[in-house]
Biopython code that builds the backbone (N, CA, C, O; Angstrom):
import numpy as np
from Bio.PDB.StructureBuilder import StructureBuilder

atoms = [
    (1, "MET", "N", (197.043, 79.439, 21.601)),
    (1, "MET", "CA", (197.474, 80.185, 20.439)),
    (1, "MET", "C", (196.261, 80.490, 19.576)),
    (1, "MET", "O", (195.428, 79.621, 19.318)),
    (2, "VAL", "N", (196.179, 81.711, 19.146)),
    (2, "VAL", "CA", (195.081, 82.148, 18.299)),
    (2, "VAL", "C", (195.645, 82.561, 16.955)),
    (2, "VAL", "O", (196.532, 83.411, 16.880)),
    (3, "GLU", "N", (195.131, 81.961, 15.900)),
    (3, "GLU", "CA", (195.505, 82.362, 14.542)),
    (3, "GLU", "C", (194.780, 83.659, 14.220)),
    (3, "GLU", "O", (193.672, 83.897, 14.701)),
    (4, "ILE", "N", (195.406, 84.491, 13.408)),
    (4, "ILE", "CA", (194.823, 85.764, 13.019)),
    (4, "ILE", "C", (194.381, 85.686, 11.558)),
    (4, "ILE", "O", (195.156, 85.316, 10.676)),
    (5, "ALA", "N", (193.127, 86.040, 11.327)),
    (5, "ALA", "CA", (192.586, 86.146, 9.970)),
    (5, "ALA", "C", (192.336, 87.629, 9.721)),
    (5, "ALA", "O", (191.321, 88.182, 10.146)),
    (6, "ASP", "N", (193.283, 88.266, 9.022)),
    (6, "ASP", "CA", (193.199, 89.716, 8.864)),
    (6, "ASP", "C", (193.199, 90.188, 7.417)),
    (6, "ASP", "O", (193.390, 91.374, 7.149)),
    (7, "ASP", "N", (192.985, 89.267, 6.485)),
    (7, "ASP", "CA", (192.827, 89.663, 5.088)),
    (7, "ASP", "C", (191.631, 88.900, 4.514)),
    (7, "ASP", "O", (191.141, 87.948, 5.121)),
    (8, "ASN", "N", (191.170, 89.327, 3.342)),
    (8, "ASN", "CA", (189.957, 88.732, 2.775)),
    (8, "ASN", "C", (190.073, 87.227, 2.584)),
    (8, "ASN", "O", (189.124, 86.499, 2.875)),
    (9, "ALA", "N", (191.199, 86.753, 2.109)),
    (9, "ALA", "CA", (191.366, 85.317, 1.850)),
    (9, "ALA", "C", (191.306, 84.501, 3.138)),
    (9, "ALA", "O", (190.605, 83.490, 3.192)),
    (10, "SER", "N", (192.026, 84.921, 4.170)),
    (10, "SER", "CA", (192.023, 84.154, 5.422)),
    (10, "SER", "C", (190.680, 84.259, 6.139)),
    (10, "SER", "O", (190.254, 83.303, 6.787)),
    (11, "ARG", "N", (190.007, 85.402, 6.036)),
    (11, "ARG", "CA", (188.684, 85.530, 6.640)),
    (11, "ARG", "C", (187.671, 84.651, 5.906)),
    (11, "ARG", "O", (186.804, 84.057, 6.546)),
    (12, "ALA", "N", (187.762, 84.558, 4.594)),
    (12, "ALA", "CA", (186.830, 83.726, 3.823)),
    (12, "ALA", "C", (187.044, 82.240, 4.118)),
    (12, "ALA", "O", (186.076, 81.484, 4.193)),
    (13, "ARG", "N", (188.265, 81.822, 4.283)),
    (13, "ARG", "CA", (188.602, 80.415, 4.545)),
    (13, "ARG", "C", (188.305, 80.033, 5.985)),
    (13, "ARG", "O", (187.761, 78.960, 6.244)),
    (14, "GLY", "N", (188.657, 80.900, 6.920)),
    (14, "GLY", "CA", (188.387, 80.647, 8.333)),
    (14, "GLY", "C", (188.826, 79.268, 8.771)),
    (14, "GLY", "O", (189.952, 78.850, 8.504)),
    (15, "LEU", "N", (187.933, 78.561, 9.446)),
    (15, "LEU", "CA", (188.244, 77.219, 9.956)),
    (15, "LEU", "C", (187.572, 76.117, 9.139)),
    (15, "LEU", "O", (187.381, 75.002, 9.624)),
    (16, "MET", "N", (187.217, 76.439, 7.901)),
    (16, "MET", "CA", (186.623, 75.419, 7.040)),
    (16, "MET", "C", (187.614, 74.277, 6.810)),
    (16, "MET", "O", (188.823, 74.483, 6.706)),
    (17, "TYR", "N", (187.063, 73.078, 6.735)),
    (17, "TYR", "CA", (187.820, 71.850, 6.425)),
    (17, "TYR", "C", (188.877, 71.509, 7.474)),
    (17, "TYR", "O", (189.782, 70.725, 7.190)),
    (18, "ARG", "N", (188.786, 72.068, 8.656)),
    (18, "ARG", "CA", (189.803, 71.858, 9.691)),
    (18, "ARG", "C", (189.291, 70.889, 10.750)),
    (18, "ARG", "O", (188.086, 70.810, 10.987)),
    (19, "PRO", "N", (190.193, 70.154, 11.387)),
    (19, "PRO", "CA", (189.782, 69.275, 12.489)),
    (19, "PRO", "C", (189.352, 70.119, 13.696)),
    (19, "PRO", "O", (189.605, 71.324, 13.728)),
    (20, "PRO", "N", (188.708, 69.499, 14.682)),
    (20, "PRO", "CA", (188.280, 70.248, 15.873)),
    (20, "PRO", "C", (189.453, 70.968, 16.537)),
    (20, "PRO", "O", (190.583, 70.480, 16.547)),
    (21, "LEU", "N", (189.152, 72.130, 17.086)),
    (21, "LEU", "CA", (190.172, 72.931, 17.763)),
    (21, "LEU", "C", (190.505, 72.346, 19.132)),
    (21, "LEU", "O", (189.634, 71.813, 19.819)),
    (22, "ALA", "N", (191.749, 72.450, 19.510)),
    (22, "ALA", "CA", (192.172, 72.105, 20.872)),
    (22, "ALA", "C", (191.724, 73.224, 21.809)),
    (22, "ALA", "O", (191.375, 74.316, 21.359)),
    (23, "ASP", "N", (191.736, 72.951, 23.109)),
    (23, "ASP", "CA", (191.297, 73.940, 24.100)),
    (23, "ASP", "C", (192.061, 75.251, 24.023)),
    (23, "ASP", "O", (191.498, 76.312, 24.293)),
    (24, "ASP", "N", (193.334, 75.191, 23.659)),
    (24, "ASP", "CA", (194.172, 76.394, 23.663)),
    (24, "ASP", "C", (194.336, 77.004, 22.275)),
    (24, "ASP", "O", (195.299, 77.726, 22.020)),
    (25, "ARG", "N", (193.396, 76.714, 21.380)),
    (25, "ARG", "CA", (193.472, 77.224, 20.005)),
    (25, "ARG", "C", (192.218, 78.006, 19.654)),
    (25, "ARG", "O", (191.156, 77.814, 20.245)),
    (26, "GLY", "N", (192.365, 78.883, 18.686)),
    (26, "GLY", "CA", (191.235, 79.649, 18.190)),
    (26, "GLY", "C", (191.645, 80.441, 16.970)),
    (26, "GLY", "O", (192.789, 80.372, 16.522)),
    (27, "MET", "N", (190.703, 81.192, 16.437)),
    (27, "MET", "CA", (190.988, 82.071, 15.312)),
    (27, "MET", "C", (190.309, 83.403, 15.574)),
    (27, "MET", "O", (189.115, 83.457, 15.867)),
    (28, "LEU", "N", (191.085, 84.485, 15.466)),
    (28, "LEU", "CA", (190.575, 85.838, 15.627)),
    (28, "LEU", "C", (190.487, 86.480, 14.251)),
    (28, "LEU", "O", (191.496, 86.689, 13.578)),
    (29, "PHE", "N", (189.263, 86.788, 13.849)),
    (29, "PHE", "CA", (189.013, 87.481, 12.589)),
    (29, "PHE", "C", (189.047, 88.973, 12.882)),
    (29, "PHE", "O", (188.331, 89.462, 13.756)),
    (30, "GLN", "N", (189.890, 89.695, 12.139)),
    (30, "GLN", "CA", (190.024, 91.135, 12.329)),
    (30, "GLN", "C", (189.481, 91.844, 11.091)),
    (30, "GLN", "O", (189.905, 91.573, 9.968)),
    (31, "PHE", "N", (188.542, 92.749, 11.316)),
    (31, "PHE", "CA", (187.945, 93.526, 10.236)),
    (31, "PHE", "C", (188.363, 94.980, 10.384)),
    (31, "PHE", "O", (188.434, 95.486, 11.504)),
    (32, "PRO", "N", (188.645, 95.673, 9.265)),
    (32, "PRO", "CA", (189.115, 97.061, 9.348)),
    (32, "PRO", "C", (188.104, 98.019, 9.955)),
    (32, "PRO", "O", (188.487, 99.022, 10.557)),
    (33, "GLN", "N", (186.807, 97.722, 9.805)),
    (33, "GLN", "CA", (185.772, 98.591, 10.363)),
    (33, "GLN", "C", (184.737, 97.757, 11.092)),
    (33, "GLN", "O", (184.447, 96.624, 10.708)),
    (34, "ALA", "N", (184.191, 98.324, 12.135)),
    (34, "ALA", "CA", (183.128, 97.651, 12.878)),
    (34, "ALA", "C", (181.822, 97.751, 12.101)),
    (34, "ALA", "O", (181.468, 98.811, 11.585)),
    (35, "SER", "N", (181.125, 96.643, 12.030)),
    (35, "SER", "CA", (179.798, 96.595, 11.416)),
    (35, "SER", "C", (179.096, 95.349, 11.921)),
    (35, "SER", "O", (179.697, 94.517, 12.601)),
    (36, "GLU", "N", (177.836, 95.227, 11.590)),
    (36, "GLU", "CA", (177.106, 94.008, 11.912)),
    (36, "GLU", "C", (177.797, 92.866, 11.164)),
    (36, "GLU", "O", (177.945, 92.923, 9.943)),
    (37, "GLN", "N", (178.212, 91.851, 11.880)),
    (37, "GLN", "CA", (178.880, 90.699, 11.280)),
    (37, "GLN", "C", (177.913, 89.518, 11.267)),
    (37, "GLN", "O", (176.996, 89.446, 12.085)),
    (38, "SER", "N", (178.126, 88.607, 10.344)),
    (38, "SER", "CA", (177.340, 87.388, 10.293)),
    (38, "SER", "C", (178.229, 86.282, 9.736)),
    (38, "SER", "O", (178.767, 86.392, 8.635)),
    (39, "PHE", "N", (178.370, 85.235, 10.506)),
    (39, "PHE", "CA", (179.186, 84.092, 10.091)),
    (39, "PHE", "C", (178.268, 82.915, 9.808)),
    (39, "PHE", "O", (177.093, 82.923, 10.173)),
    (40, "TRP", "N", (178.818, 81.910, 9.157)),
    (40, "TRP", "CA", (178.115, 80.652, 8.949)),
    (40, "TRP", "C", (179.104, 79.532, 9.153)),
    (40, "TRP", "O", (180.299, 79.773, 9.321)),
    (41, "MET", "N", (178.617, 78.320, 9.140)),
    (41, "MET", "CA", (179.455, 77.151, 9.427)),
    (41, "MET", "C", (179.691, 76.290, 8.188)),
    (41, "MET", "O", (180.044, 75.116, 8.307)),
    (42, "ARG", "N", (179.502, 76.857, 7.021)),
    (42, "ARG", "CA", (179.684, 76.128, 5.775)),
    (42, "ARG", "C", (181.061, 75.450, 5.750)),
    (42, "ARG", "O", (182.085, 76.089, 5.995)),
    (43, "ASN", "N", (181.065, 74.169, 5.454)),
    (43, "ASN", "CA", (182.289, 73.369, 5.340)),
    (43, "ASN", "C", (183.129, 73.336, 6.620)),
    (43, "ASN", "O", (184.326, 73.053, 6.573)),
    (44, "THR", "N", (182.508, 73.622, 7.741)),
    (44, "THR", "CA", (183.198, 73.570, 9.031)),
    (44, "THR", "C", (182.689, 72.336, 9.771)),
    (44, "THR", "O", (181.535, 72.300, 10.197)),
    (45, "PRO", "N", (183.554, 71.316, 9.926)),
    (45, "PRO", "CA", (183.096, 70.021, 10.439)),
    (45, "PRO", "C", (182.877, 69.925, 11.942)),
    (45, "PRO", "O", (182.319, 68.933, 12.410)),
    (46, "SER", "N", (183.289, 70.908, 12.701)),
    (46, "SER", "CA", (183.103, 70.822, 14.152)),
    (46, "SER", "C", (182.381, 72.062, 14.668)),
    (46, "SER", "O", (182.506, 73.152, 14.111)),
    (47, "SER", "N", (181.631, 71.871, 15.734)),
    (47, "SER", "CA", (180.896, 72.968, 16.348)),
    (47, "SER", "C", (181.862, 73.969, 16.985)),
    (47, "SER", "O", (182.910, 73.597, 17.514)),
    (48, "LEU", "N", (181.487, 75.236, 16.922)),
    (48, "LEU", "CA", (182.317, 76.311, 17.461)),
    (48, "LEU", "C", (181.495, 77.217, 18.363)),
    (48, "LEU", "O", (180.266, 77.238, 18.287)),
    (49, "ASP", "N", (182.182, 77.964, 19.216)),
    (49, "ASP", "CA", (181.626, 79.133, 19.882)),
    (49, "ASP", "C", (182.149, 80.331, 19.100)),
    (49, "ASP", "O", (183.349, 80.429, 18.844)),
    (50, "ILE", "N", (181.268, 81.231, 18.723)),
    (50, "ILE", "CA", (181.652, 82.417, 17.960)),
    (50, "ILE", "C", (181.399, 83.637, 18.840)),
    (50, "ILE", "O", (180.265, 83.919, 19.227)),
    (51, "ILE", "N", (182.473, 84.353, 19.148)),
    (51, "ILE", "CA", (182.410, 85.506, 20.047)),
    (51, "ILE", "C", (182.610, 86.776, 19.218)),
    (51, "ILE", "O", (183.647, 86.956, 18.579)),
    (52, "TYR", "N", (181.610, 87.644, 19.239)),
    (52, "TYR", "CA", (181.668, 88.903, 18.501)),
    (52, "TYR", "C", (182.161, 90.002, 19.438)),
    (52, "TYR", "O", (181.686, 90.130, 20.566)),
    (53, "ILE", "N", (183.130, 90.800, 18.953)),
    (53, "ILE", "CA", (183.830, 91.756, 19.806)),
    (53, "ILE", "C", (183.808, 93.160, 19.182)),
    (53, "ILE", "O", (184.086, 93.328, 17.995)),
    (54, "ALA", "N", (183.475, 94.149, 19.993)),
    (54, "ALA", "CA", (183.441, 95.550, 19.570)),
    (54, "ALA", "C", (184.863, 96.109, 19.466)),
    (54, "ALA", "O", (185.800, 95.500, 19.983)),
    (55, "PRO", "N", (185.037, 97.258, 18.806)),
    (55, "PRO", "CA", (186.364, 97.861, 18.673)),
    (55, "PRO", "C", (187.064, 98.143, 19.998)),
    (55, "PRO", "O", (188.293, 98.175, 20.047)),
    (56, "ASP", "N", (186.302, 98.348, 21.074)),
    (56, "ASP", "CA", (186.924, 98.604, 22.375)),
    (56, "ASP", "C", (187.289, 97.316, 23.115)),
    (56, "ASP", "O", (187.792, 97.367, 24.237)),
    (57, "GLY", "N", (187.034, 96.154, 22.486)),
    (57, "GLY", "CA", (187.393, 94.875, 23.074)),
    (57, "GLY", "C", (186.301, 94.233, 23.913)),
    (57, "GLY", "O", (186.511, 93.158, 24.475)),
    (58, "LYS", "N", (185.147, 94.866, 24.007)),
    (58, "LYS", "CA", (184.055, 94.273, 24.795)),
    (58, "LYS", "C", (183.276, 93.260, 23.964)),
    (58, "LYS", "O", (182.975, 93.492, 22.793)),
    (59, "ILE", "N", (182.959, 92.140, 24.593)),
    (59, "ILE", "CA", (182.169, 91.106, 23.922)),
    (59, "ILE", "C", (180.748, 91.621, 23.730)),
    (59, "ILE", "O", (180.094, 92.046, 24.682)),
    (60, "ILE", "N", (180.281, 91.576, 22.484)),
    (60, "ILE", "CA", (178.926, 91.994, 22.138)),
    (60, "ILE", "C", (177.958, 90.832, 22.342)),
    (60, "ILE", "O", (176.925, 90.970, 22.997)),
    (61, "SER", "N", (178.318, 89.678, 21.764)),
    (61, "SER", "CA", (177.452, 88.501, 21.849)),
    (61, "SER", "C", (178.288, 87.251, 21.634)),
    (61, "SER", "O", (179.412, 87.309, 21.135)),
    (62, "ILE", "N", (177.707, 86.109, 22.026)),
    (62, "ILE", "CA", (178.365, 84.823, 21.852)),
    (62, "ILE", "C", (177.351, 83.839, 21.282)),
    (62, "ILE", "O", (176.279, 83.638, 21.853)),
    (63, "ALA", "N", (177.696, 83.231, 20.156)),
    (63, "ALA", "CA", (176.893, 82.145, 19.586)),
    (63, "ALA", "C", (177.567, 80.848, 20.040)),
    (63, "ALA", "O", (178.681, 80.531, 19.623)),
    (64, "ARG", "N", (176.875, 80.116, 20.892)),
    (64, "ARG", "CA", (177.455, 78.906, 21.483)),
    (64, "ARG", "C", (177.035, 77.660, 20.711)),
    (64, "ARG", "O", (175.903, 77.558, 20.238)),
    (65, "HIS", "N", (177.953, 76.729, 20.594)),
    (65, "HIS", "CA", (177.678, 75.412, 19.994)),
    (65, "HIS", "C", (176.998, 75.543, 18.629)),
    (65, "HIS", "O", (175.913, 75.003, 18.413)),
    (66, "THR", "N", (177.638, 76.258, 17.721)),
    (66, "THR", "CA", (177.076, 76.419, 16.384)),
    (66, "THR", "C", (176.995, 75.056, 15.681)),
    (66, "THR", "O", (177.712, 74.121, 16.038)),
    (67, "THR", "N", (176.131, 74.960, 14.698)),
    (67, "THR", "CA", (175.862, 73.706, 14.000)),
    (67, "THR", "C", (176.843, 73.495, 12.853)),
    (67, "THR", "O", (176.899, 74.306, 11.929)),
    (68, "PRO", "N", (177.628, 72.394, 12.907)),
    (68, "PRO", "CA", (178.568, 72.117, 11.813)),
    (68, "PRO", "C", (177.858, 72.075, 10.459)),
    (68, "PRO", "O", (176.723, 71.610, 10.348)),
    (69, "TYR", "N", (178.543, 72.563, 9.451)),
    (69, "TYR", "CA", (178.106, 72.566, 8.051)),
    (69, "TYR", "C", (176.876, 73.431, 7.763)),
    (69, "TYR", "O", (176.408, 73.455, 6.625)),
    (70, "SER", "N", (176.352, 74.124, 8.738)),
    (70, "SER", "CA", (175.153, 74.925, 8.532)),
    (70, "SER", "C", (175.473, 76.177, 7.714)),
    (70, "SER", "O", (176.528, 76.789, 7.877)),
    (71, "GLU", "N", (174.551, 76.540, 6.843)),
    (71, "GLU", "CA", (174.675, 77.787, 6.096)),
    (71, "GLU", "C", (173.762, 78.868, 6.657)),
    (71, "GLU", "O", (173.619, 79.940, 6.068)),
    (72, "ALA", "N", (173.142, 78.580, 7.804)),
    (72, "ALA", "CA", (172.299, 79.577, 8.456)),
    (72, "ALA", "C", (173.185, 80.695, 9.013)),
    (72, "ALA", "O", (174.225, 80.415, 9.609)),
    (73, "PRO", "N", (172.788, 81.949, 8.826)),
    (73, "PRO", "CA", (173.585, 83.056, 9.359)),
    (73, "PRO", "C", (173.601, 83.059, 10.886)),
    (73, "PRO", "O", (172.604, 82.757, 11.542)),
    (74, "VAL", "N", (174.767, 83.409, 11.427)),
    (74, "VAL", "CA", (174.951, 83.544, 12.874)),
    (74, "VAL", "C", (175.348, 85.010, 13.102)),
    (74, "VAL", "O", (176.526, 85.353, 13.004)),
    (75, "PRO", "N", (174.364, 85.878, 13.408)),
    (75, "PRO", "CA", (174.628, 87.322, 13.480)),
    (75, "PRO", "C", (175.278, 87.767, 14.786)),
    (75, "PRO", "O", (175.205, 87.088, 15.810)),
    (76, "SER", "N", (175.915, 88.931, 14.709)),
    (76, "SER", "CA", (176.592, 89.496, 15.878)),
    (76, "SER", "C", (175.648, 90.285, 16.781)),
    (76, "SER", "O", (175.928, 90.437, 17.971)),
    (77, "TYR", "N", (174.552, 90.783, 16.253)),
    (77, "TYR", "CA", (173.603, 91.616, 17.017)),
    (77, "TYR", "C", (174.257, 92.892, 17.530)),
    (77, "TYR", "O", (173.965, 93.357, 18.632)),
    (78, "GLY", "N", (175.138, 93.445, 16.723)),
    (78, "GLY", "CA", (175.801, 94.698, 17.058)),
    (78, "GLY", "C", (177.047, 94.864, 16.211)),
    (78, "GLY", "O", (177.510, 93.912, 15.582)),
    (79, "ALA", "N", (177.588, 96.070, 16.196)),
    (79, "ALA", "CA", (178.767, 96.362, 15.387)),
    (79, "ALA", "C", (180.018, 95.747, 16.012)),
    (79, "ALA", "O", (180.388, 96.070, 17.141)),
    (80, "ALA", "N", (180.657, 94.861, 15.262)),
    (80, "ALA", "CA", (181.875, 94.182, 15.721)),
    (80, "ALA", "C", (182.962, 94.333, 14.667)),
    (80, "ALA", "O", (182.682, 94.340, 13.468)),
    (81, "ASN", "N", (184.192, 94.453, 15.122)),
    (81, "ASN", "CA", (185.317, 94.401, 14.186)),
    (81, "ASN", "C", (186.237, 93.226, 14.508)),
    (81, "ASN", "O", (187.248, 93.020, 13.837)),
    (82, "GLY", "N", (185.884, 92.463, 15.529)),
    (82, "GLY", "CA", (186.625, 91.258, 15.885)),
    (82, "GLY", "C", (185.667, 90.111, 16.116)),
    (82, "GLY", "O", (184.592, 90.285, 16.691)),
    (83, "VAL", "N", (186.068, 88.932, 15.660)),
    (83, "VAL", "CA", (185.276, 87.723, 15.870)),
    (83, "VAL", "C", (186.245, 86.617, 16.267)),
    (83, "VAL", "O", (187.180, 86.301, 15.531)),
    (84, "LEU", "N", (186.012, 86.037, 17.433)),
    (84, "LEU", "CA", (186.876, 84.977, 17.940)),
    (84, "LEU", "C", (186.131, 83.655, 17.882)),
    (84, "LEU", "O", (185.048, 83.520, 18.452)),
    (85, "GLU", "N", (186.712, 82.677, 17.190)),
    (85, "GLU", "CA", (186.127, 81.342, 17.131)),
    (85, "GLU", "C", (186.933, 80.401, 18.018)),
    (85, "GLU", "O", (188.160, 80.336, 17.942)),
    (86, "LEU", "N", (186.203, 79.677, 18.859)),
    (86, "LEU", "CA", (186.791, 78.704, 19.784)),
    (86, "LEU", "C", (186.040, 77.385, 19.659)),
    (86, "LEU", "O", (184.948, 77.334, 19.092)),
    (87, "ARG", "N", (186.630, 76.322, 20.190)),
    (87, "ARG", "CA", (185.956, 75.032, 20.234)),
    (87, "ARG", "C", (184.634, 75.198, 20.970)),
    (87, "ARG", "O", (184.566, 75.926, 21.960)),
    (88, "ALA", "N", (183.584, 74.532, 20.500)),
    (88, "ALA", "CA", (182.273, 74.614, 21.148)),
    (88, "ALA", "C", (182.386, 74.250, 22.620)),
    (88, "ALA", "O", (183.005, 73.248, 22.979)),
    (89, "GLY", "N", (181.790, 75.062, 23.453)),
    (89, "GLY", "CA", (181.812, 74.858, 24.896)),
    (89, "GLY", "C", (182.923, 75.599, 25.604)),
    (89, "GLY", "O", (182.878, 75.765, 26.823)),
    (90, "ARG", "N", (183.912, 76.042, 24.866)),
    (90, "ARG", "CA", (185.061, 76.697, 25.481)),
    (90, "ARG", "C", (184.690, 78.040, 26.106)),
    (90, "ARG", "O", (185.217, 78.394, 27.161)),
    (91, "ALA", "N", (183.787, 78.796, 25.467)),
    (91, "ALA", "CA", (183.389, 80.091, 26.031)),
    (91, "ALA", "C", (182.811, 79.914, 27.431)),
    (91, "ALA", "O", (183.124, 80.691, 28.333)),
    (92, "ASP", "N", (181.973, 78.898, 27.620)),
    (92, "ASP", "CA", (181.419, 78.639, 28.958)),
    (92, "ASP", "C", (182.513, 78.189, 29.919)),
    (92, "ASP", "O", (182.523, 78.595, 31.081)),
    (93, "GLU", "N", (183.430, 77.357, 29.446)),
    (93, "GLU", "CA", (184.509, 76.861, 30.312)),
    (93, "GLU", "C", (185.371, 77.985, 30.858)),
    (93, "GLU", "O", (185.829, 77.918, 31.999)),
    (94, "ILE", "N", (185.597, 79.016, 30.056)),
    (94, "ILE", "CA", (186.432, 80.128, 30.505)),
    (94, "ILE", "C", (185.600, 81.252, 31.123)),
    (94, "ILE", "O", (186.147, 82.254, 31.582)),
    (95, "GLY", "N", (184.274, 81.080, 31.132)),
    (95, "GLY", "CA", (183.396, 82.058, 31.759)),
    (95, "GLY", "C", (183.148, 83.307, 30.938)),
    (95, "GLY", "O", (182.763, 84.335, 31.495)),
    (96, "ALA", "N", (183.357, 83.251, 29.624)),
    (96, "ALA", "CA", (183.149, 84.425, 28.774)),
    (96, "ALA", "C", (181.671, 84.758, 28.676)),
    (96, "ALA", "O", (180.824, 83.874, 28.548)),
    (97, "LYS", "N", (181.372, 86.074, 28.739)),
    (97, "LYS", "CA", (179.994, 86.521, 28.615)),
    (97, "LYS", "C", (179.970, 87.929, 28.009)),
    (97, "LYS", "O", (180.960, 88.657, 28.084)),
    (98, "PRO", "N", (178.836, 88.307, 27.410)),
    (98, "PRO", "CA", (178.733, 89.664, 26.852)),
    (98, "PRO", "C", (179.077, 90.715, 27.905)),
    (98, "PRO", "O", (178.679, 90.618, 29.066)),
    (99, "GLY", "N", (179.821, 91.710, 27.464)),
    (99, "GLY", "CA", (180.276, 92.776, 28.358)),
    (99, "GLY", "C", (181.686, 92.564, 28.870)),
    (99, "GLY", "O", (182.333, 93.515, 29.309)),
    (100, "ASP", "N", (182.176, 91.326, 28.821)),
    (100, "ASP", "CA", (183.558, 91.060, 29.245)),
    (100, "ASP", "C", (184.537, 91.741, 28.302)),
    (100, "ASP", "O", (184.232, 91.964, 27.130)),
    (101, "GLN", "N", (185.706, 92.068, 28.815)),
    (101, "GLN", "CA", (186.757, 92.739, 28.061)),
    (101, "GLN", "C", (187.752, 91.723, 27.506)),
    (101, "GLN", "O", (188.274, 90.887, 28.244)),
    (102, "ILE", "N", (188.010, 91.801, 26.209)),
    (102, "ILE", "CA", (189.038, 90.991, 25.555)),
    (102, "ILE", "C", (190.279, 91.860, 25.437)),
    (102, "ILE", "O", (190.209, 92.989, 24.951)),
    (103, "LYS", "N", (191.407, 91.338, 25.878)),
    (103, "LYS", "CA", (192.655, 92.095, 25.798)),
    (103, "LYS", "C", (193.511, 91.548, 24.665)),
    (103, "LYS", "O", (193.960, 90.402, 24.696)),
    (104, "HIS", "N", (193.722, 92.386, 23.679)),
    (104, "HIS", "CA", (194.561, 92.078, 22.527)),
    (104, "HIS", "C", (194.908, 93.413, 21.888)),
    (104, "HIS", "O", (194.093, 94.336, 21.901)),
    (105, "ASN", "N", (196.097, 93.526, 21.334)),
    (105, "ASN", "CA", (196.518, 94.827, 20.798)),
    (105, "ASN", "C", (195.670, 95.309, 19.623)),
    (105, "ASN", "O", (195.770, 96.475, 19.240)),
    (106, "PHE", "N", (194.851, 94.458, 19.051)),
    (106, "PHE", "CA", (193.950, 94.866, 17.972)),
    (106, "PHE", "C", (192.836, 95.774, 18.488)),
    (106, "PHE", "O", (192.366, 96.657, 17.770)),
    (107, "PHE", "N", (192.420, 95.556, 19.721)),
    (107, "PHE", "CA", (191.300, 96.296, 20.297)),
    (107, "PHE", "C", (191.802, 97.518, 21.065)),
    (107, "PHE", "O", (192.793, 97.454, 21.793)),
    (108, "LYS", "N", (191.095, 98.628, 20.883)),
    (108, "LYS", "CA", (191.474, 99.887, 21.534)),
    (108, "LYS", "C", (190.461, 100.219, 22.614)),
    (108, "LYS", "O", (189.257, 100.242, 22.360)),
    (109, "LYS", "N", (190.947, 100.475, 23.813)),
    (109, "LYS", "CA", (190.038, 100.849, 24.907)),
    (109, "LYS", "C", (189.649, 102.286, 24.839)),
    (109, "LYS", "O", (188.890, 102.760, 25.684)),
]
sb = StructureBuilder()
sb.init_structure("model")
sb.init_model(0)
sb.init_chain("A")
sb.init_seg("    ")
for serial, (resi, resn, name, xyz) in enumerate(atoms, 1):
    if name == "N":
        sb.init_residue(resn, " ", resi, " ")
    sb.init_atom(name, np.array(xyz, "f"), 0.0, 1.0, " ", f" {name:<3s}", serial, name[0])
structure = sb.get_structure()
């Protein structure tokens, strides 16, 4: 199950102050327009994989095993309107890599 963060309040809160994610959990941040995105791990107690996704659903980049509580920017390196956060290591477990297609009704092919 993936939670959807599609408004300013839910995107700002994200997964801060939350326990580690289970294998079948995540959060999909939806932005109205694609642009260079940058996330941080402020107040996030567990490491995450952050997957940046283009409007067509293709993975742009993946930041693996981000550092808990870090305020260092984690950039997308390209225009993204979707950002999927998963438990650290999960992207490798499922074989996700840049160029792969994410299927969700938010993304238009």
